[in-house]
N, C-alpha and C positions, 0 to 999 in steps of 0.2 A: 346150723352155721358150720362152715368149713373151717375148723380150728387150725389146721395146718396152713391154710391160706392166710388166716389172721396172723399167725405167728411169723411167717416168712415174708409176706408181701405188705403187711401193714403193722402198725403199732398195736399190740394187744390191749384191749380195753378192760378185760376182766382180770382181777387180781389172781384168780386161780391159774391164769396162763402168764400173767406178768412175772410172777415169781420164777417159774421154770424157765421162761424166756430170758430173764435177767441172769439166772444161773447158767444158762446155755452160753450167753455172751461172755460171762466171766470165765467159764471153763475154756471157751475157745481162745480168749485172750491169754489166759493163764498157761494153757498148753503151748501156744505159740511162743509166748515169752519164755517159758521154761525150756522149750526146745533150743531157743537161741542162747539162753544162759548156759544150759548144759553143754551145748556144742562149743561155746566159747571156753567154758571151764575145762572141758575135756581136751579141747585143742591146746589150751595153755598148759594143762598138765602133761599132755603128751609131748608138747614142745619142750617143756622144762626137762622132762626125762631124757629126751633125745639130745638136748643140749648138754646135759650132764654126762650122758654116755659118750657123746662126741668129744667132750673135753677130756674125759678119761682116756679115750682112744688116742687122741693126739698127744696126750701126756706120755702114753706108752710108746708112741711113734718117736717122740722127742728122745725118750730114754734109749730106744734102739739106735737112733741116729747118733746120739752121744757115744754110745758103745762102739759104733762103727768108726766114728772119727777118732775115738780113743785107740782103737786097734790100729788105724792108719798111723797115728802118732807113734805107737810102739814100733811099727814097721819102719817108720822114718828113722827112729833111733837105731834100729838094727842096721839100716843102710849107712848112715854117716859114721857108725862105729866100726864098720868094716875096715880092717887094717890096710888092705890094698887101696881103698878109696882115700884113707887118711894119708897114706904115703904119696899118692898122686897129687893130692891137693897141697901138701906141704911143699912140693916142688914148684907149685905155682903154675903148673901147666898140665892139663889133663892128657895131653898128647906126648908128654915127655917120655913115657915108657909104654909102648903099645902092648907089651906082654901083660903088664899090670892092668892096663885099660881093658884088655880082653877078659881078664879074670873078673874085673868089676862088672863088665857087661854081662858075662855069664851068670854072675851072682844075682844081678838085678832081674835078668830074664827068668831065672828059676823062681825067684821070689814072686814075680808077677803071675807065674803059672800057678803057684800055690795060693796066691791071694788075688783072685780074678777081679776084685773090685778096683784094683789099681790098673789103670789103662796104659799109662805111660809115665816115664820118669825123666826129669831133666836135672842135670847137675852143672852148675856154673862155678868156675874157679875165680880167683881174685884178678886174674889177668884178662878176663872177658871171654875165655874159651868156654864152650858148652858141649855137653855130652848127653845124648838122649837114647832111651831104650823104650820100645813100645810093643804091645801085643798085636796091634793092627796099625792102620794108617796114623802117623803121628801128626799132631797139630803143629803148624809152622810158627816158630817164635819170631815175631816181627822185629824186635829191637836188635840193633847191632851189638850193644853192650847191655848186660843185665842191669847195670846201674841206671839205665834210662827207663826202666819199667816203673810204672806209677806206684807200685807197692814196695820198691826196693828200700827206701828210707825207713819205712815202718818196720820192715823185716830186720834191718840193722838195729833199730831202737828196741825191738822186742828181745834182742840178745838171746836168741835161741827159741823163744816161744813162737809157736806156729800161728799162721793166720790163713783164712779161707777166702778165696776169691772166685766168683762165678766167671768161668771162661777166662781166668787169668787176668780179669779186669782189663781186657783189650790187648794184653801182651801177645796173644796168639792171633793169627790171621783167621778171619771169619770164613766159614765154608770149607776149611780144611778137614774138619771132623763133623760128622753128622750128629746133631743133638748137642745138648748142653753138657758141660763137665765142670767139676769143682777142682780148683787148683789148691792143693795143700802146700803151703810155702813156709819154709823156715831156714834159718841161718845154720850153716854147717860150721861147727867149732872144733878146734883141736882138742882131743880128749885128754891131752896132757896139760896144756896151759890155757885152754878155753879161748884161744885167739881165733878170730874168724878166718875160715879157710875158703868159704864159698856159700852158694845158695842151693838148696834142694827144693825141687818142685815135683810133687806127686799129683798127677791128674786122675781124678776119679769120675767115671761116667755118672751123669745124673741118674740114669736108669738104674744104677746100682743101689740107689736109695729105696727103690720099690720094695726090695726084700725087707726093709725096715717096717713096712706096714702091709705087705701082701697077705699075710695070714689074718689081718684084722679088717680087710676091705670087703665090703659088700658091693658088688659091681652094679647092682640095681639102684641103690639109694645113697651110697656113701661115696663122696668125692674128696680127694686129698690134694692139697697144694702146699708146697714148701717154698718160701720166699727168703731171699738173703737179706742182709741188713739194709740194703737200699730198695727193698720191696721188689726186686727183680725175681721173676719166677724161675726157680731151679727145676721144679717138676710139678705138673698138674695132671692128675690121673685118677679115675678115667675121665675122658672128655665128655661133654654133653651131647655132642653130635659126632657123626662119622668122620668129619674132617679134622677132629681133634682141636677145634678152635673155640668151642663154646665156653669151656671153663676158663681158658686163658683170657678171652674177651671180657668175661664177667669180672675177673680180678683186675684187669687193666682199666676198664671203664669206671671202676669204683675205687681206684687206688687212693685218691685223696680221702675218701670217707674211711677207708680201712686204716690209713695212716693216722687219722685223727683218733680212732679207737685204740690203735697201738700205743699212741702217746699218752692216752688217759690211763690205761692199765695194762698189766702184763698178760691178762687173760680176760675173756668175756665173749659176748655174743653180738651179732649185728645182722639186720635184715637187709638183703639186697634184691634188686629187681633186674630181670633180664627179659625184656619184651613183656609178654603177658605172664611169664612165670615169676614166682616168688621163692626166694631161697633164704635160709637161715645159716649164718656163718658162725662157727665156733673157732676161736683163735687162742694161741698160746705163744708168747714171745719171750725173749730174754735168753739166758744161758751164756756160755762162754763166748759164743760167736754171734749172738744176737740174731739168730734166724727166727722166722715166723712160721709156725705150723698151723695150717688152716684145714678145717673140715667143713664141707658144704652139703646141706640136705635140702631137698625140694619139699615145699609145703604140701604137694600132692601126696607124698609118702605119709606125712603126718595126718592128713585128712582121711586117707584110706584106713589108717589104724583107728580112727575115731568112729567110723561109720557104724560098726557093729555095736559099740557101746551106746552111742547116741540113739540108734534105732531101737535098742532094747529099752532105753529110758523113755523114748517116745511112746512105745507100745504100752508100757506101764502107766504112763500119764493118760493115754486115751482110755484104758480100762478103768482107771480110777475116776476119770471124768464122766464116763458113762454111768457108773454106779452112783456117782454123786448126782447126776442129772435125773436119773430115775427116782432117787430118794427125794429129790426136791418136789416131785409130784405128790408123793405120799405125805410129806410134811405140809405142803400147801393145803391139802384137803383138810387136815386137822385144824388149820388156821382159818380157812374160809368158811367152814360150817357154822361156827358161832357168829361170824360176821354177817352171814346171810340172815340168821335169825334176828340180829339187830337191825339189818336193813329192812326186813319185812315190817318191823314195828315203826321204823322211820318213814316208810312210804305212806302210812296212814296219817301222819302228822299234818300234812297240808290240808287235809279235809277236816281238821279240828279234832281228830281222834288221837289224843295224846295218851298212848298206851305204854305202860311200863313193861319191861321184860324181866323174866326170871333170871336170877344170877346163877351162872354155871360155874362150879368150883373146880373145873378141870385145869385151870391155870390162873395164876395171880393176876396177870395182865388183863385177861378178859373179865375177870371178876371186877377189877377196878374200872374197866371200860363200861361194863353194864351198870355198876353203881353210879358212875358219873353221868351216864345217860338218864338213869332214873332220877337222879338229883336235878338234872337239867329240866326234865319234864315237870317236876314239882315246882322249880323256880319259875318256869314259864306260866304255869297255872296261877301261881301267886302274883306274878307280874301282871297277868291279864286282869286279875281281880283288882290289883292296885291301880291299874290304868283306868278301869271303869269307875273306881271310887274317885280318882283324881279328876276325871272328866266331869263327874257329877258335881264335885266340889267347885271346879272351874265354872261350870254353868251357873251354879248357885251364886258364886262370888260375882260373876258377870251380871247376873240378873239383879242381885241385891245392889250392886254399884249403880246399875242403870236406874233402878227404882229410886235410889237415893238422889239421883240427879233430877228426877222428874217428880219429886215429892210435892204435894199440893201447895204447901206454904211458900216454897221457892217460886212456884208459878204464880200464886196469888200475889205475893209481894211485888213480883215483876209487873204484873198487870196493873196493880195499884200505882206503881211508878209511872206506867204508860198513861194511865188516866190522869194523874196529877199533871204530867207534862202537857197533855192535850188540853186540859182546862186552863193551863197557864199560857196556851198559845204557842208553845215551843214545838212547832211541828217538825222541824228538822231533827230535834233530839228524839221525838216520838218515832220518826222513820228509822233513825239509827238504832234505837232500842229494839223496835220490832224486827228489824233486819238481823240484829245480833241474836235475839231470842230464837228466830226461825233457823238461822244457820247453826246455832248451838244444838238444838234438838235434831236437826237434820243430820249433822255429823255424828251426834251421839248414837242415834239409831243406826245410820249408815247401812240400811238394807240387811241388818243382822250380821254383818261381817265383824269378826273379832280382831282382825289385823288391819291396820291402816298405816299410812306413812307418818314419819315424824312431822312433816309439814302440816298434815291434816290435824294431828294431835295438838300442835301449837295453835292452830286456828280455833280449835275447840276452847282452849284456855283463853285465847284472846277474846273470843265472844263472851265467855263466862265473866271475864274481868270487866268488859264493857258494861254488862248488866249490873255487876256489883258496884262499879264506879258511879253509876247513876244513883244508887242508894247511899253509898258512902263516899261522897265527893271529896271530902277533906280528910279521909281516914288513911288512905294509902296511895302510893305511886308505884308503877310497875315499869320495869325495863327488860326488854327482850334482846338477846344476843345469840345468833345462830350461824354456824358454818353452812354455806349453801350446799356443799357436797353431802351434807347429812339429811337434806330435806326428803329424799326418796327412800331413806332407810326404813324397812318395815318395823313396826312396833305394835304390841297389844294395845287395843283401844282403851281409852279412859284410864291411863296410869298417871298422867300428870295433873289432871283437874282435881282429883281428891287431895293431892298434896298441896296444891295452890290454895284450896279451900281451907285446909288445916292451917296454913300460914296466915290466912286472913282472920279466921275465927278464933284460933287458939294461940296465935302469936302476936298479931298487931292490935286487934281490938282490945284484948285485956291490958294492953300497954297504956291505954288512955291518952295517947298522943299519936300524931301521924307517923306512919312507917313506910318502909320500902320493901318491895318484893322484886327480886332479881331472878330471871329465868335465862339459863345459858345452855346452849347445845354445841358441844365441841367434838370433833372427830379425831381419832387416833388410828394407828395401823390396824388394830384389832377390835376396837370398841367405839361406840358412840356414848359420850359422857354427858348426861343431862343433870343440871344442877338447879335446884329451887331453894333460894336463900331468902331469909327475912331478918329484919332487925328487931324482932318482937321480944317477948318476955323470956324466951329460951327455956331450957330444962337442965336439970342436974343429971349426972351420970346415973344415979339411982333411979330417977324418973324414966330415963331412956331404957334402962334394963327392965324396969317394971312394965313399960309399954310393950317392949319386944316379947317378954314372957307372956303377958296377958293376950297379946294379939295372936300368938301362935295357938292359944287355946280357943280362939274363935269367939271371944267375948265382944260386946258391942262398943266398947270404948274405942274412939277414933276408928270407926269401922272402915272409913275410906282408906286409911293407911294400911290396915290389915288386908283389905281386899286387894290393894295394889301389890303388897308383898307376896301374898298367896298366889296371885295370878302369875307374877313374874317367876316365882319359884317353880311352878308347874310348866310354864312356857319354856324356861331355860334350864330345865332338868336340875333343879335344886342348886343352881349356881347362886352365889351370894351377889345379887344384883343391886341391893339397896344398902346404902351407908348413911348413918345419922350422926351428925356432929352438932352439938349444942352446948351452950353455957348459960347459966342464969343471967338475965338482963343483957345478954349479948347476941341474942338471936339464935336461929336454927338453920342448919344447912343439910338438905337431903340430896344425896347423889345417887342417880340411877346409872348403872353401867350396863349398856345394851351391847351384846356381842355382834360384831359385823358378820354377815353371811349366815346367821342362824336360820335354820329351816323352820319357818313358821307356817308353812303351807297347810299343815293339817288343821289349823284353826280357821281357815277361810270357808 
């Protein structure tokens, strides 16, 4: 036999290969499932570590940005504290003294040279005049009067506290400066009496914020974005593609989802999709100016970090699975060997050779299996002996019952009755009696069959009572009642006639007055219930108990009842099929409970 073909192309039939084959499938499923679980756990672990590292990184970036804004705040204080600027603004006109204005301009220019993050400076007085200084091309202020700017009222309400606005919140014309810038805006107050003198605007190039995270940035896997309080992108670097639009598009297309996360908590994580790519976003929001700091990592980076660990785990699983699979062959051989010994003994059982096997003490389970098999062999042998004995008993009871029915004095008495009727010229009764006698013996013998139908059994009783009615005309009356659906139910032959005979001879005749015999056949869902009742002398409970005890010992008293009970016990496997109810002077009722669908074919 080609065992490899058996294993891989069909279902193995031998236990020696079923066990390894089952182990192979279990190992295959376990390895695959373990790979998926390990990959998932490793991916989640790596993702968690990257998220935590990203959160720490953007926290560092936020701290650097806070430091930068704090420095700009200090520079702004230095600017509006300059005595030349204070004098100009106190006059209410920045152009009132051109010499002083020149000194202020020189001071601002030198400051911007020393602090390159400041790209341009705008100063507005209370009269609506403005003065600006820049290192490069200056953005154009659109409003005629600073009071028309959208942020002016809030600057006044802040009473000197600064606010930050992306691109001046639209106060500067678009396209005048390349790229975004942050406008640092605050009220200029008199250093003597704190009265408002004007407004200071410091424009910071958004690219200047790159230095806040340039030392922390990994260009291959780490992407940074800073959003203002309105979720407008201040800076997003580096971009996903060469056009510099990928990162910006990711943030813009998922703005509502990000806003929902920002509203829920000040820090956390979110998964975003961009086409076929998947990204994880770590964010941190809040602070004095409510900016949002975001780091973005691609899932491909996480997967690449997991490959080596998962591959190592998979190799270990395969090695362990192989060792386990080979071990299963060795274990299965130790199991199969004693089973084969038991099988060889069992193969001889169908031929009648019930051979016991020696108990092997190499394992508790096989010892119990062998002992159980040997006990089963002993029980089978005992059962066969008991079946042979019961069959002999059944044949004896059947033969004895049949002999009782054809005993000479019953036949002689019947013939005498026929002779008397013939001499009296009662030819019709003679014919009826002869016909009943012939039918009675024909059905009783019934070609040696032991099982007949309920209808045939009733016919035997009917013919028997016709014969007895001729002899005892005024002694008894009989009444039959039978459900038609019970007529074809199989039943052992000659179980009712001995009971009817007992009712006549031991119940009604000793009574000394006419009596009645009632025969009823009723069907239920599970049984056929046959009742034979008389109104004879009856019996006490002690007499019933004595009859049952003596009958089981095989004594000759009421042999017809004993033969019926014994035959029913054997036919229906010791089921309690006979019930006796009787009271003195009130008659006797015998009930036979015949199971529906009982297999009686063995007796045919």
